[in-house]
N, C-alpha and C positions, 0 to 999 in steps of 0.2 A: 289250810289254804283253799281258796275257791277259784276254779277255772271255768269260765264260760266258753262253750264251744258252739259254733254254728253247725247247721245241718251238714253232715258228712265230715265233720272235723275230727281230729285225733290229737292225742298228746302222749308223751312219755310220762309214766308215773314213777316218782322216786320214793314215795312213802311206803311203809310196810303194809299198810291197810288203806283202802280207799272206799269211798261211797259215791255213787253216781245216782242222782235223782233226775228223772225226766218229767217234764210237764208240758202241756199244750194249753194255750189260752182259750181256745174255742171248742175243743172236743176232748173227751176222755181218750186215754191211750192204754194199750197193753204193752208192757215192757218185758223184754226177754234178753238173754245173753247167750252167746255161742262161744265155746272154747275151741280155738283153732290151733292146729299144729303148724309146724314150719312150712308145710305145703299149702297152707291156707284152707285146709279142710278139717271137718270135725273128725275126731278119732273114732267115735261111735255115736249112736243116738243119745247116750247118756250126757254128751257134751252140750245138749240143748237144755237151757235153763228157762223155765216158764212157769205159769201158774200151777200146772199139774206136776211139775218136777222142779221144785224150787231151790234145790241146792246140789252142787257137784264140785268136788275137788277145790274147796276154798272159795267158791263163788256162790252167793245165795241171793235170791230175790225176795224182797219184802215190800209188797205193794208196788209202787212205781220206782223203787230204789234197788239198785244192785250194790251189794257189799262184797268186796273182794279182799281176802287175806292173801296178799301176794306171795308170802313165804309158804303158804300151803298149796299153791298151784303147782302141779307137777312140771318138771323141766320139759316134758313132751308137749306142753302147751306154750305156743309162741305168742298168742294174742287172745284177748277177750273182746269180742265184738258185742256192743250193746245196741239193741234195736227197739224201735217203737212202732206200733201199728195202731192206726185209728179206725180199724175195721168195726163198724157198728154191728154188723151181723155176727161177728165172732163173739162180742160181748153179750149180745142178746141170747145166743145159744147157751152161754154159761150162766145166764140169769143175772147179769149185771145191769 
């Protein structure tokens, strides 16, 4: 099943595994994910998933796609926030 979300949108997932791919029509983007506890905060720096730390607790980054194995995400994680950044300077520093 495919669900399209507008900027800032969210949805409840019912499948055991999901894949989220982000794209932008006019610029490249960097995709990342953040594992959030019930208080809306990360439990530690390990909960930041990005190009240099591409997997944590059932969530992994592959290019511009976040893949989540919902059964492998710990109960202490309440939400997974997925973000996109169009920062040209950030990509330049990483040689992209």
